[in-house]
N, CA, C and O atoms as CSV, one atom per row, in Angstrom:
chain,resi,resn,atom,element,x,y,z
A,1,UNK,N,N,69.380,-5.181,-140.964
A,1,UNK,CA,C,68.361,-5.530,-141.939
A,1,UNK,C,C,68.355,-4.489,-143.064
A,1,UNK,O,O,68.492,-3.292,-142.812
A,2,UNK,N,N,68.198,-4.945,-144.276
A,2,UNK,CA,C,68.168,-4.044,-145.433
A,2,UNK,C,C,66.896,-3.209,-145.398
A,2,UNK,O,O,65.926,-3.551,-144.723
A,3,UNK,N,N,66.922,-2.135,-146.121
A,3,UNK,CA,C,65.728,-1.297,-146.224
A,3,UNK,C,C,64.586,-2.126,-146.794
A,3,UNK,O,O,64.799,-2.973,-147.661
A,4,UNK,N,N,63.392,-1.883,-146.311
A,4,UNK,CA,C,62.235,-2.628,-146.799
A,4,UNK,C,C,61.931,-2.305,-148.256
A,4,UNK,O,O,61.236,-3.067,-148.929
A,5,UNK,N,N,62.449,-1.179,-148.750
A,5,UNK,CA,C,62.180,-0.796,-150.131
A,5,UNK,C,C,63.040,-1.595,-151.111
A,5,UNK,O,O,62.700,-1.703,-152.289
A,6,UNK,N,N,64.152,-2.156,-150.627
A,6,UNK,CA,C,65.015,-2.930,-151.524
A,6,UNK,C,C,64.324,-4.241,-151.879
A,6,UNK,O,O,63.845,-4.965,-151.006
A,7,UNK,N,N,64.283,-4.524,-153.149
A,7,UNK,CA,C,63.646,-5.742,-153.639
A,7,UNK,C,C,64.697,-6.665,-154.239
A,7,UNK,O,O,65.768,-6.216,-154.646
A,8,UNK,N,N,64.392,-7.930,-154.290
A,8,UNK,CA,C,65.282,-8.868,-154.958
A,8,UNK,C,C,65.098,-8.658,-156.460
A,8,UNK,O,O,63.990,-8.798,-156.977
A,9,UNK,N,N,66.179,-8.324,-157.155
A,9,UNK,CA,C,66.036,-8.053,-158.588
A,9,UNK,C,C,65.849,-9.328,-159.403
A,9,UNK,O,O,66.061,-10.438,-158.914
A,10,UNK,N,N,65.455,-9.143,-160.636
A,10,UNK,CA,C,65.401,-10.250,-161.588
A,10,UNK,C,C,66.798,-10.313,-162.207
A,10,UNK,O,O,67.288,-9.323,-162.749
A,11,UNK,N,N,67.428,-11.470,-162.122
A,11,UNK,CA,C,68.799,-11.612,-162.575
A,11,UNK,C,C,68.853,-12.070,-164.027
A,11,UNK,O,O,68.039,-12.883,-164.466
A,12,UNK,N,N,69.813,-11.542,-164.757
A,12,UNK,CA,C,69.985,-11.925,-166.156
A,12,UNK,C,C,70.879,-13.153,-166.281
A,12,UNK,O,O,70.722,-13.958,-167.199
A,13,UNK,N,N,71.820,-13.287,-165.346
A,13,UNK,CA,C,72.744,-14.422,-165.394
A,13,UNK,C,C,72.949,-14.980,-163.991
A,13,UNK,O,O,72.648,-14.319,-162.996
A,14,UNK,N,N,73.460,-16.195,-163.925
A,14,UNK,CA,C,73.778,-16.794,-162.629
A,14,UNK,C,C,74.906,-16.030,-161.947
A,14,UNK,O,O,74.917,-15.892,-160.724
A,15,UNK,N,N,75.858,-15.532,-162.742
A,15,UNK,CA,C,76.954,-14.754,-162.163
A,15,UNK,C,C,76.430,-13.495,-161.478
A,15,UNK,O,O,76.889,-13.132,-160.396
A,16,UNK,N,N,75.475,-12.839,-162.110
A,16,UNK,CA,C,74.873,-11.643,-161.531
A,16,UNK,C,C,74.175,-11.979,-160.214
A,16,UNK,O,O,74.287,-11.241,-159.235
A,17,UNK,N,N,73.464,-13.086,-160.202
A,17,UNK,CA,C,72.775,-13.507,-158.984
A,17,UNK,C,C,73.785,-13.882,-157.897
A,17,UNK,O,O,73.604,-13.535,-156.730
A,18,UNK,N,N,74.830,-14.581,-158.279
A,18,UNK,CA,C,75.872,-14.984,-157.339
A,18,UNK,C,C,76.505,-13.753,-156.685
A,18,UNK,O,O,76.717,-13.736,-155.473
A,19,UNK,N,N,76.806,-12.733,-157.478
A,19,UNK,CA,C,77.374,-11.487,-156.948
A,19,UNK,C,C,76.422,-10.818,-155.956
A,19,UNK,O,O,76.840,-10.347,-154.898
A,20,UNK,N,N,75.151,-10.784,-156.312
A,20,UNK,CA,C,74.142,-10.158,-155.454
A,20,UNK,C,C,74.100,-10.856,-154.091
A,20,UNK,O,O,74.160,-10.192,-153.056
A,21,UNK,N,N,73.996,-12.196,-154.083
A,21,UNK,CA,C,73.848,-12.932,-152.826
A,21,UNK,C,C,75.150,-13.058,-152.051
A,21,UNK,O,O,75.129,-13.426,-150.876
A,22,UNK,N,N,76.278,-12.763,-152.680
A,22,UNK,CA,C,77.559,-12.807,-151.974
A,22,UNK,C,C,77.642,-11.730,-150.897
A,22,UNK,O,O,78.405,-11.866,-149.941
A,23,UNK,N,N,76.874,-10.677,-151.042
A,23,UNK,CA,C,76.922,-9.570,-150.079
A,23,UNK,C,C,75.609,-9.382,-149.323
A,23,UNK,O,O,75.450,-8.408,-148.587
A,24,UNK,N,N,74.687,-10.291,-149.498
A,24,UNK,CA,C,73.383,-10.177,-148.836
A,24,UNK,C,C,72.937,-11.526,-148.295
A,24,UNK,O,O,73.440,-12.575,-148.698
A,25,UNK,N,N,72.003,-11.477,-147.392
A,25,UNK,CA,C,71.396,-12.681,-146.843
A,25,UNK,C,C,69.918,-12.701,-147.218
A,25,UNK,O,O,69.282,-11.648,-147.254
A,26,UNK,N,N,69.364,-13.870,-147.495
A,26,UNK,CA,C,67.916,-13.934,-147.744
A,26,UNK,C,C,67.109,-13.389,-146.559
A,26,UNK,O,O,65.990,-12.906,-146.725
A,27,UNK,N,N,67.695,-13.477,-145.369
A,27,UNK,CA,C,67.007,-12.956,-144.183
A,27,UNK,C,C,66.824,-11.446,-144.236
A,27,UNK,O,O,65.932,-10.896,-143.591
A,28,UNK,N,N,67.690,-10.770,-145.022
A,28,UNK,CA,C,67.551,-9.323,-145.170
A,28,UNK,C,C,66.248,-8.944,-145.874
A,28,UNK,O,O,65.788,-7.809,-145.747
A,29,UNK,N,N,65.667,-9.852,-146.593
A,29,UNK,CA,C,64.469,-9.568,-147.389
A,29,UNK,C,C,63.210,-10.199,-146.794
A,29,UNK,O,O,62.143,-10.172,-147.406
A,30,UNK,N,N,63.344,-10.754,-145.624
A,30,UNK,CA,C,62.224,-11.433,-144.990
A,30,UNK,C,C,61.543,-10.494,-144.009
A,30,UNK,O,O,62.202,-9.786,-143.249
A,31,UNK,N,N,60.240,-10.497,-144.034
A,31,UNK,CA,C,59.469,-9.723,-143.072
A,31,UNK,C,C,59.312,-10.586,-141.819
A,31,UNK,O,O,58.449,-11.462,-141.765
A,32,UNK,N,N,60.132,-10.336,-140.839
A,32,UNK,CA,C,60.155,-11.184,-139.642
A,32,UNK,C,C,58.838,-11.140,-138.861
A,32,UNK,O,O,58.526,-12.073,-138.121
A,33,UNK,N,N,58.079,-10.078,-139.020
A,33,UNK,CA,C,56.799,-9.970,-138.311
A,33,UNK,C,C,55.772,-10.965,-138.849
A,33,UNK,O,O,54.836,-11.345,-138.147
A,34,UNK,N,N,55.957,-11.382,-140.098
A,34,UNK,CA,C,54.969,-12.291,-140.690
A,34,UNK,C,C,55.389,-13.762,-140.603
A,34,UNK,O,O,54.696,-14.633,-141.131
A,35,UNK,N,N,56.502,-14.041,-139.951
A,35,UNK,CA,C,56.994,-15.416,-139.851
A,35,UNK,C,C,56.152,-16.198,-138.852
A,35,UNK,O,O,55.868,-15.722,-137.752
A,36,UNK,N,N,55.763,-17.389,-139.246
A,36,UNK,CA,C,55.010,-18.283,-138.362
A,36,UNK,C,C,55.701,-19.633,-138.345
A,36,UNK,O,O,56.353,-20.022,-139.314
A,37,UNK,N,N,55.554,-20.331,-137.253
A,37,UNK,CA,C,56.133,-21.662,-137.136
A,37,UNK,C,C,55.403,-22.604,-138.087
A,37,UNK,O,O,54.173,-22.650,-138.115
A,38,UNK,N,N,56.176,-23.351,-138.860
A,38,UNK,CA,C,55.585,-24.305,-139.792
A,38,UNK,C,C,55.171,-25.579,-139.082
A,38,UNK,O,O,55.898,-26.090,-138.230
A,39,UNK,N,N,54.018,-26.083,-139.429
A,39,UNK,CA,C,53.527,-27.346,-138.883
A,39,UNK,C,C,53.251,-28.268,-140.065
A,39,UNK,O,O,52.477,-27.936,-140.963
A,40,UNK,N,N,53.893,-29.422,-140.050
A,40,UNK,CA,C,53.768,-30.371,-141.147
A,40,UNK,C,C,53.325,-31.729,-140.590
A,40,UNK,O,O,54.153,-32.626,-140.433
A,41,UNK,N,N,52.047,-31.887,-140.293
A,41,UNK,CA,C,51.589,-33.119,-139.639
A,41,UNK,C,C,51.733,-34.371,-140.501
A,41,UNK,O,O,51.830,-35.474,-139.962
A,42,UNK,N,N,51.749,-34.230,-141.799
A,42,UNK,CA,C,51.837,-35.390,-142.675
A,42,UNK,C,C,53.277,-35.761,-143.040
A,42,UNK,O,O,53.510,-36.765,-143.713
A,43,UNK,N,N,54.243,-34.950,-142.594
A,43,UNK,CA,C,55.635,-35.181,-142.950
A,43,UNK,C,C,56.179,-36.383,-142.184
A,43,UNK,O,O,56.123,-36.425,-140.955
A,44,UNK,N,N,56.692,-37.336,-142.904
A,44,UNK,CA,C,57.268,-38.536,-142.302
A,44,UNK,C,C,58.788,-38.466,-142.441
A,44,UNK,O,O,59.296,-38.060,-143.487
A,45,UNK,N,N,59.520,-38.861,-141.387
A,45,UNK,CA,C,60.975,-38.833,-141.513
A,45,UNK,C,C,61.444,-39.886,-142.518
A,45,UNK,O,O,60.825,-40.938,-142.674
A,46,UNK,N,N,62.539,-39.582,-143.185
A,46,UNK,CA,C,63.118,-40.554,-144.113
A,46,UNK,C,C,63.714,-41.693,-143.293
A,46,UNK,O,O,64.447,-41.462,-142.331
A,47,UNK,N,N,63.400,-42.889,-143.674
A,47,UNK,CA,C,63.901,-44.057,-142.961
A,47,UNK,C,C,64.742,-44.906,-143.890
A,47,UNK,O,O,64.482,-44.983,-145.091
A,48,UNK,N,N,65.745,-45.537,-143.328
A,48,UNK,CA,C,66.578,-46.449,-144.079
A,48,UNK,C,C,66.720,-47.719,-143.263
A,48,UNK,O,O,67.068,-47.675,-142.083
A,49,UNK,N,N,66.453,-48.827,-143.884
A,49,UNK,CA,C,66.594,-50.108,-143.197
A,49,UNK,C,C,68.067,-50.491,-143.128
A,49,UNK,O,O,68.821,-50.322,-144.086
A,50,UNK,N,N,68.454,-51.013,-141.964
A,50,UNK,CA,C,69.816,-51.510,-141.801
A,50,UNK,C,C,69.763,-52.882,-141.141
A,50,UNK,O,O,68.746,-53.270,-140.564
A,51,UNK,N,N,70.848,-53.593,-141.232
A,51,UNK,CA,C,70.994,-54.850,-140.500
A,51,UNK,C,C,72.025,-54.618,-139.419
A,51,UNK,O,O,73.047,-53.970,-139.645
A,52,UNK,N,N,71.754,-55.144,-138.257
A,52,UNK,CA,C,72.697,-55.005,-137.149
A,52,UNK,C,C,72.759,-56.346,-136.421
A,52,UNK,O,O,71.735,-56.973,-136.152
A,53,UNK,N,N,73.950,-56.759,-136.117
A,53,UNK,CA,C,74.139,-58.024,-135.400
A,53,UNK,C,C,74.244,-57.719,-133.907
A,53,UNK,O,O,75.066,-56.909,-133.477
A,54,UNK,N,N,73.395,-58.385,-133.131
A,54,UNK,CA,C,73.391,-58.213,-131.682
A,54,UNK,C,C,73.570,-59.565,-131.021
A,54,UNK,O,O,73.140,-60.583,-131.563
A,55,UNK,N,N,74.194,-59.587,-129.869
A,55,UNK,CA,C,74.232,-60.837,-129.112
A,55,UNK,C,C,72.797,-61.274,-128.794
A,55,UNK,O,O,71.935,-60.444,-128.505
A,56,UNK,N,N,72.559,-62.562,-128.851
A,56,UNK,CA,C,71.188,-63.073,-128.651
A,56,UNK,C,C,70.603,-62.642,-127.314
A,56,UNK,O,O,69.424,-62.297,-127.233
A,57,UNK,N,N,71.428,-62.661,-126.256
A,57,UNK,CA,C,70.885,-62.283,-124.947
A,57,UNK,C,C,70.508,-60.800,-124.903
A,57,UNK,O,O,69.550,-60.429,-124.225
A,58,UNK,N,N,71.254,-59.948,-125.619
A,58,UNK,CA,C,70.913,-58.528,-125.675
A,58,UNK,C,C,69.577,-58.333,-126.391
A,58,UNK,O,O,68.741,-57.542,-125.955
A,59,UNK,N,N,69.385,-59.054,-127.483
A,59,UNK,CA,C,68.135,-58.961,-128.225
A,59,UNK,C,C,66.966,-59.449,-127.377
A,59,UNK,O,O,65.894,-58.843,-127.388
A,60,UNK,N,N,67.166,-60.537,-126.646
A,60,UNK,CA,C,66.092,-61.047,-125.778
A,60,UNK,C,C,65.762,-60.042,-124.678
A,60,UNK,O,O,64.592,-59.812,-124.370
A,61,UNK,N,N,66.797,-59.447,-124.088
A,61,UNK,CA,C,66.553,-58.414,-123.064
A,61,UNK,C,C,65.772,-57.242,-123.646
A,61,UNK,O,O,64.855,-56.720,-123.012
A,62,UNK,N,N,66.138,-56.837,-124.844
A,62,UNK,CA,C,65.443,-55.729,-125.508
A,62,UNK,C,C,63.975,-56.090,-125.742
A,62,UNK,O,O,63.088,-55.261,-125.534
A,63,UNK,N,N,63.723,-57.312,-126.171
A,63,UNK,CA,C,62.345,-57.745,-126.420
A,63,UNK,C,C,61.537,-57.785,-125.130
A,63,UNK,O,O,60.363,-57.413,-125.127
A,64,UNK,N,N,62.145,-58.227,-124.042
A,64,UNK,CA,C,61.450,-58.264,-122.751
A,64,UNK,C,C,61.105,-56.840,-122.310
A,64,UNK,O,O,59.977,-56.564,-121.902
A,65,UNK,N,N,62.084,-55.943,-122.395
A,65,UNK,CA,C,61.823,-54.544,-122.022
A,65,UNK,C,C,60.733,-53.929,-122.893
A,65,UNK,O,O,59.853,-53.226,-122.396
A,66,UNK,N,N,60.795,-54.195,-124.178
A,66,UNK,CA,C,59.800,-53.650,-125.097
A,66,UNK,C,C,58.409,-54.175,-124.761
A,66,UNK,O,O,57.428,-53.433,-124.798
A,67,UNK,N,N,58.337,-55.460,-124.434
A,67,UNK,CA,C,57.048,-56.051,-124.071
A,67,UNK,C,C,56.481,-55.378,-122.817
A,67,UNK,O,O,55.286,-55.094,-122.746
A,68,UNK,N,N,57.341,-55.129,-121.839
A,68,UNK,CA,C,56.902,-54.474,-120.601
A,68,UNK,C,C,56.410,-53.051,-120.869
A,68,UNK,O,O,55.501,-52.565,-120.197
A,69,UNK,N,N,57.017,-52.392,-121.853
A,69,UNK,CA,C,56.616,-51.023,-122.198
A,69,UNK,C,C,55.523,-51.001,-123.261
A,69,UNK,O,O,55.019,-49.937,-123.622
A,70,UNK,N,N,55.164,-52.166,-123.754
A,70,UNK,CA,C,54.123,-52.324,-124.777
A,70,UNK,C,C,54.454,-51.539,-126.048
A,70,UNK,O,O,53.611,-50.836,-126.606
A,71,UNK,N,N,55.708,-51.680,-126.487
A,71,UNK,CA,C,56.149,-51.086,-127.749
A,71,UNK,C,C,56.910,-52.146,-128.539
A,71,UNK,O,O,57.466,-53.069,-127.943
A,72,UNK,N,N,56.949,-52.038,-129.851
A,72,UNK,CA,C,57.756,-52.977,-130.627
A,72,UNK,C,C,59.239,-52.852,-130.262
A,72,UNK,O,O,59.726,-51.752,-130.001
A,73,UNK,N,N,59.945,-53.967,-130.245
A,73,UNK,CA,C,61.340,-53.932,-129.808
A,73,UNK,C,C,62.217,-53.086,-130.727
A,73,UNK,O,O,63.185,-52.482,-130.264
A,74,UNK,N,N,61.897,-53.031,-132.015
A,74,UNK,CA,C,62.694,-52.198,-132.919
A,74,UNK,C,C,62.491,-50.716,-132.611
A,74,UNK,O,O,63.429,-49.925,-132.707
A,75,UNK,N,N,61.276,-50.346,-132.243
A,75,UNK,CA,C,61.013,-48.957,-131.850
A,75,UNK,C,C,61.772,-48.603,-130.578
A,75,UNK,O,O,62.329,-47.512,-130.461
A,76,UNK,N,N,61.790,-49.525,-129.636
A,76,UNK,CA,C,62.516,-49.284,-128.391
A,76,UNK,C,C,64.018,-49.158,-128.672
A,76,UNK,O,O,64.691,-48.316,-128.077
A,77,UNK,N,N,64.531,-49.976,-129.559
A,77,UNK,CA,C,65.947,-49.877,-129.930
A,77,UNK,C,C,66.242,-48.494,-130.524
A,77,UNK,O,O,67.281,-47.905,-130.223
A,78,UNK,N,N,65.342,-47.971,-131.361
A,78,UNK,CA,C,65.535,-46.633,-131.942
A,78,UNK,C,C,65.512,-45.560,-130.855
A,78,UNK,O,O,66.286,-44.604,-130.909
A,79,UNK,N,N,64.635,-45.716,-129.876
A,79,UNK,CA,C,64.552,-44.755,-128.770
A,79,UNK,C,C,65.859,-44.749,-127.986
A,79,UNK,O,O,66.408,-43.689,-127.686
A,80,UNK,N,N,66.354,-45.942,-127.657
A,80,UNK,CA,C,67.609,-46.040,-126.904
A,80,UNK,C,C,68.781,-45.483,-127.710
A,80,UNK,O,O,69.632,-44.782,-127.162
A,81,UNK,N,N,68.828,-45.784,-128.980
A,81,UNK,CA,C,69.904,-45.295,-129.831
A,81,UNK,C,C,69.855,-43.766,-129.943
A,81,UNK,O,O,70.887,-43.102,-129.851
A,82,UNK,N,N,68.664,-43.218,-130.140
A,82,UNK,CA,C,68.512,-41.768,-130.236
A,82,UNK,C,C,68.942,-41.090,-128.940
A,82,UNK,O,O,69.579,-40.037,-128.968
A,83,UNK,N,N,68.596,-41.688,-127.813
A,83,UNK,CA,C,68.968,-41.128,-126.505
A,83,UNK,C,C,70.490,-41.086,-126.355
A,83,UNK,O,O,71.045,-40.075,-125.924
A,84,UNK,N,N,71.150,-42.162,-126.703
A,84,UNK,CA,C,72.605,-42.219,-126.578
A,84,UNK,C,C,73.296,-41.251,-127.536
A,84,UNK,O,O,74.309,-40.647,-127.184
A,85,UNK,N,N,72.755,-41.101,-128.738
A,85,UNK,CA,C,73.319,-40.139,-129.685
A,85,UNK,C,C,73.210,-38.728,-129.123
A,85,UNK,O,O,74.155,-37.944,-129.223
A,86,UNK,N,N,72.074,-38.403,-128.540
A,86,UNK,CA,C,71.878,-37.077,-127.932
A,86,UNK,C,C,72.876,-36.840,-126.807
A,86,UNK,O,O,73.456,-35.759,-126.706
A,87,UNK,N,N,73.078,-37.840,-125.965
A,87,UNK,CA,C,74.042,-37.733,-124.864
A,87,UNK,C,C,75.444,-37.501,-125.418
A,87,UNK,O,O,76.176,-36.648,-124.915
A,88,UNK,N,N,75.819,-38.241,-126.435
A,88,UNK,CA,C,77.145,-38.084,-127.037
A,88,UNK,C,C,77.319,-36.693,-127.638
A,88,UNK,O,O,78.369,-36.072,-127.476
A,89,UNK,N,N,76.293,-36.206,-128.329
A,89,UNK,CA,C,76.378,-34.863,-128.921
A,89,UNK,C,C,76.591,-33.813,-127.853
A,89,UNK,O,O,77.415,-32.913,-128.013
A,90,UNK,N,N,75.852,-33.925,-126.770
A,90,UNK,CA,C,75.992,-32.964,-125.669
A,90,UNK,C,C,77.385,-33.044,-125.060
A,90,UNK,O,O,77.989,-32.020,-124.741
A,91,UNK,N,N,77.890,-34.261,-124.899
A,91,UNK,CA,C,79.221,-34.457,-124.326
A,91,UNK,C,C,80.279,-33.839,-125.241
A,91,UNK,O,O,81.195,-33.169,-124.763
A,92,UNK,N,N,80.161,-34.057,-126.546
A,92,UNK,CA,C,81.124,-33.514,-127.495
A,92,UNK,C,C,81.069,-31.989,-127.541
A,92,UNK,O,O,82.099,-31.328,-127.668
A,93,UNK,N,N,79.854,-31.434,-127.435
A,93,UNK,CA,C,79.699,-29.973,-127.442
A,93,UNK,C,C,80.361,-29.353,-126.218
A,93,UNK,O,O,80.977,-28.291,-126.305
A,94,UNK,N,N,80.229,-30.021,-125.085
A,94,UNK,CA,C,80.743,-29.483,-123.826
A,94,UNK,C,C,82.274,-29.524,-123.779
A,94,UNK,O,O,82.890,-28.750,-123.047
A,95,UNK,N,N,82.881,-30.407,-124.544
A,95,UNK,CA,C,84.356,-30.517,-124.466
A,95,UNK,C,C,85.071,-29.682,-125.494
A,95,UNK,O,O,86.302,-29.681,-125.541
């Protein structure tokens, strides 16, 4: 960690700033004792609508499962998809 007395200078040019940050990290200037976990209760994830073609029987099965769990079938599909993505990521990391 850099000395606490070192301050981030005011840069005259982008090149000067680029040179400065090429040898330093912003973490060097952070007071780690004052760091707190950020909580953003109003933050909504960015969503993008997509179309996906599913076999009719798969969609019906998904709707039945969703009904039993009392959740919308599209939400359940997102849960299942997220779970499988997590499993794949873990598998890829391990190999």
